[in-house]
C-alpha positions as a printed NumPy array, in Angstrom:
array([[ -5.895,   6.776, -23.782],
       [ -7.947,   9.936, -24.653],
       [ -7.154,  13.347, -24.069],
       [ -8.798,  16.863, -23.738],
       [-10.195,  18.304, -26.708],
       [ -8.117,  21.312, -28.641],
       [ -8.701,  24.499, -26.317],
       [-10.146,  22.567, -23.436],
       [ -8.945,  22.394, -19.639],
       [ -9.387,  19.195, -18.144],
       [-10.522,  19.9  , -14.527],
       [ -8.296,  18.362, -11.428],
       [ -9.283,  15.376,  -9.896],
       [ -9.723,  15.884,  -6.017],
       [ -8.508,  13.229,  -3.859],
       [ -9.794,  13.877,  -0.088],
       [ -7.055,  13.437,   2.537],
       [ -7.68 ,  13.311,   6.378],
       [ -6.198,  11.832,   9.34 ],
       [ -5.75 ,   7.733,   9.419],
       [ -6.305,   7.369,   5.925],
       [ -5.657,   4.301,   4.127],
       [ -2.619,   4.999,   1.965],
       [ -2.721,   2.035,  -0.31 ],
       [ -6.082,   2.44 ,  -1.207],
       [ -5.87 ,   4.975,  -3.969],
       [ -2.149,   4.996,  -5.07 ],
       [ -2.955,   3.048,  -8.438],
       [ -5.704,   5.578,  -9.197],
       [ -3.988,   8.55 ,  -8.77 ],
       [ -0.461,   7.641, -10.229],
       [ -2.049,   6.482, -13.462],
       [ -4.417,   9.343, -13.627],
       [ -1.342,  11.452, -13.033],
       [  0.392,   9.769, -15.96 ],
       [ -2.446,  10.013, -18.436],
       [ -2.371,  13.737, -17.925],
       [ -4.883,  14.301, -15.199],
       [ -3.994,  16.9  , -12.492],
       [ -4.555,  15.545,  -8.763],
       [ -5.342,  18.105,  -6.038],
       [ -5.498,  17.279,  -2.339],
       [ -8.265,  18.478,  -0.256],
       [ -8.48 ,  17.943,   3.339],
       [-10.94 ,  19.166,   6.627],
       [ -8.93 ,  22.598,   6.549],
       [ -5.703,  23.104,   4.717],
       [ -3.667,  21.826,   7.869],
       [ -1.57 ,  18.839,   7.813],
       [ -3.051,  15.325,   8.034],
       [ -1.456,  11.768,   8.675],
       [ -2.136,   8.526,   7.341],
       [ -2.387,   5.23 ,   8.787],
       [  1.442,   4.621,   7.184],
       [  2.183,   7.921,   8.947],
       [  2.568,   9.666,   5.692],
       [  1.899,  13.596,   6.429],
       [  0.024,  15.236,   3.784],
       [ -0.758,  19.116,   3.347],
       [ -3.912,  19.556,   1.485],
       [ -3.918,  21.856,  -1.386],
       [ -7.098,  23.043,  -0.53 ],
       [ -9.838,  23.023,   2.104],
       [-13.326,  20.867,   1.893],
       [-15.272,  24.511,   2.256],
       [-13.519,  25.494,  -0.83 ],
       [-14.238,  22.74 ,  -3.001],
       [-17.038,  23.068,  -5.82 ],
       [-18.184,  20.092,  -7.701],
       [-18.096,  22.507, -10.915],
       [-14.21 ,  22.784, -10.251],
       [-13.641,  19.042, -10.429],
       [-13.792,  15.989, -12.62 ],
       [-13.879,  13.421,  -9.695],
       [-13.901,  13.288,  -6.231],
       [-12.099,  10.319,  -4.668],
       [-12.824,   9.164,  -0.645],
       [-10.109,   7.034,   0.571],
       [-10.779,   4.522,   3.525],
       [-10.019,   5.734,   6.757],
       [-10.257,   4.434,  10.712],
       [-12.212,   7.49 ,  11.196],
       [-14.953,   6.619,   9.015],
       [-16.057,   3.454,  11.229],
       [-14.412,   5.344,  14.752],
       [-12.108,   1.867,  14.918],
       [ -9.48 ,   4.935,  15.832],
       [ -9.03 ,   6.175,  19.401],
       [ -9.553,   9.946,  18.025],
       [-12.368,   9.207,  15.824],
       [-15.764,  10.153,  16.755],
       [-18.662,   7.602,  16.955],
       [-20.009,   6.325,  13.723],
       [-17.823,   8.666,  11.144],
       [-19.13 ,  11.962,  12.309],
       [-15.505,  13.209,  12.005],
       [-15.983,  12.67 ,   8.261],
       [-19.691,  13.155,   7.383],
       [-18.966,  16.557,   5.746],
       [-17.12 ,  14.668,   3.014],
       [-20.029,  12.456,   2.672],
       [-21.969,  15.726,   2.29 ],
       [-19.781,  17.084,  -0.291],
       [-20.263,  13.645,  -2.315],
       [-23.961,  14.109,  -2.138],
       [-23.391,  17.736,  -3.545],
       [-21.087,  16.455,  -6.557],
       [-23.592,  13.459,  -7.109],
       [-26.559,  16.064,  -7.189],
       [-24.56 ,  18.111,  -9.91 ],
       [-23.631,  15.264, -11.978],
       [-19.892,  14.945, -11.3  ],
       [-18.473,  11.417, -10.228],
       [-17.7  ,  10.16 ,  -6.833],
       [-14.952,   7.171,  -6.217],
       [-15.416,   5.46 ,  -2.29 ],
       [-13.597,   2.749,  -1.345],
       [-13.353,   0.864,   1.787],
       [-14.581,   2.896,   4.852],
       [-15.62 ,   5.828,   2.801],
       [-18.626,   3.179,   1.489],
       [-20.025,   3.306,   4.692],
       [-19.953,   7.241,   5.18 ],
       [-22.246,   7.382,   1.714],
       [-24.519,   4.696,   3.302],
       [-25.023,   6.765,   6.361],
       [-25.604,   9.904,   3.906],
       [-28.284,   7.889,   2.206],
       [-26.104,   7.904,  -1.248],
       [-26.257,   4.151,  -1.581],
       [-30.124,   3.593,  -1.191],
       [-30.806,   3.786,  -4.962],
       [-27.761,   2.819,  -6.516],
       [-25.67 ,  -0.392,  -7.306],
       [-22.504,  -0.624,  -4.853],
       [-20.058,  -2.575,  -3.103],
       [-17.816,  -2.347,  -0.106],
       [-16.303,  -4.911,   2.382],
       [-19.222,  -7.036,   2.943],
       [-23.241,  -6.684,   3.049],
       [-22.996,  -7.125,   6.798],
       [-20.35 ,  -3.942,   7.182],
       [-22.825,  -1.692,   5.433],
       [-25.884,  -3.214,   7.195],
       [-24.567,  -1.864,  10.402],
       [-24.878,   1.779,   8.992],
       [-28.656,   0.952,   9.023],
       [-28.955,   2.093,   5.365],
       [-31.612,   1.217,   3.174],
       [-29.698,   0.172,   0.196],
       [-28.652,  -3.356,   0.957],
       [-30.859,  -5.047,  -2.164],
       [-28.561,  -3.081,  -4.706],
       [-25.402,  -4.369,  -2.868],
       [-23.328,  -6.083,  -5.634],
       [-21.153,  -8.843,  -4.592],
       [-18.013,  -7.483,  -6.889],
       [-14.406,  -6.183,  -6.812],
       [-15.89 ,  -2.757,  -7.86 ],
       [-18.947,  -1.324,  -9.004],
       [-19.752,   1.633, -11.172],
       [-23.268,   2.893, -11.264],
       [-23.299,   6.152, -13.53 ],
       [-21.331,   8.781, -11.715],
       [-20.574,   6.377,  -8.404],
       [-17.831,   4.031,  -8.173],
       [-17.485,   1.768,  -5.243],
       [-14.767,  -0.893,  -3.876],
       [-14.009,  -2.686,  -0.822],
       [-10.476,  -2.338,   1.199],
       [ -8.761,  -5.247,  -0.793],
       [ -9.394,  -3.815,  -4.153],
       [ -7.382,  -1.094,  -4.882],
       [ -6.539,  -2.114,  -8.377],
       [ -9.926,  -2.666,  -9.33 ],
       [-10.811,   0.504,  -8.063],
       [ -8.531,   2.447, -10.212],
       [ -9.384,   0.277, -13.124],
       [-13.117,   1.653, -12.896],
       [-11.682,   5.265, -11.832],
       [ -9.499,   5.236, -15.221],
       [-12.582,   4.053, -17.403],
       [-14.803,   6.732, -16.028],
       [-12.504,   9.355, -16.901],
       [-11.56 ,   7.924, -20.104],
       [ -8.031,   7.577, -19.218],
       [ -7.891,   3.936, -20.754],
       [-10.424,   2.685, -22.822],
       [-12.044,  -0.904, -22.214],
       [ -9.245,  -2.696, -23.855],
       [ -6.427,  -0.778, -22.184],
       [ -8.396,  -0.826, -18.581],
       [ -8.781,  -4.68 , -18.712],
       [ -4.982,  -4.965, -19.769],
       [ -3.701,  -2.648, -16.825],
       [ -5.771,  -4.28 , -14.486],
       [ -4.442,  -7.76 , -15.341],
       [ -1.116,  -6.442, -15.306],
       [ -1.34 ,  -5.448, -11.659],
       [ -4.057,  -7.499, -10.243],
       [ -2.838, -10.629, -11.872],
       [  0.802, -10.013, -12.794],
       [  0.063, -11.394, -16.581],
       [  3.067, -10.44 , -18.84 ],
       [  0.796, -10.828, -21.933],
       [ -1.165,  -7.807, -20.346],
       [  2.253,  -5.762, -20.627],
       [  2.453,  -6.1  , -24.355],
       [ -0.964,  -4.995, -24.689],
       [ -0.03 ,  -1.714, -22.821],
       [  3.322,  -1.165, -24.435],
       [  1.894,  -1.482, -27.797],
       [ -0.44 ,   1.193, -27.083],
       [  2.192,   3.66 , -25.234],
       [  0.498,   3.256, -22.212],
       [  2.974,   0.904, -20.015]])
C-alpha cells in the first residue's frame, strides 16, 4: 500500500452520480480507496439530489460543470439506465448523460484517469473514446449497437486497463475495483491480486496475505 510523498496533497477521486446509477458497481472501489486514504467526492449533473436504481438518495458534492481534471486523481463513471435509455425517464441513446462522457474526454486529454463500468462504457463509445483504446464491456454486441469504430479493440476480459482508461462489464465490480486500486497505487500488484481473490473467489489464503500487509 502506497501513500503520498511528504508535503504533497493527494487529489480526490470523483464518483459520478446521476439518476438510475447502479449502486453495486462502484462500492468495492470507493470503499477500499477510502480505506487507503483517498478522499471520495461525488459529482452530479447539478448539486441537486439524485436517486440510484436501488432507491438511495445522493446529494452530490459538486456539479459536473465545476469539475476540472487538474483537481482530480480519477473520474469513476458507474452504469445507469440513463446511459442506454432503458428507463422511462431516459432520453434516447444516453443523451442525458452525454455531458459526463464529454467530461471523460477532457480528463483523458489532460492525462487524468477515467474508470467506466457497464452502461458508462457505451457512453464512452458514443463519444469516440474507445475507438483507439483497448476496452471491455458487457459484450461486443452491446458496444457495437452504439455505432462506434472501436470493435477491433474489444478485449474479452473481466476488466481492462489501457493507459489512463479502465473499463469493465456490469458483472465485474470486483475486477473493476482491482484495476482502480492498482492504477492509483492503493495496492501493489501482490495485494491487488490477493484482494481480488478474497472478494471475488472467497479464497481464505488471500486474507492472510492482506492481513500480513496490514491491508485486511
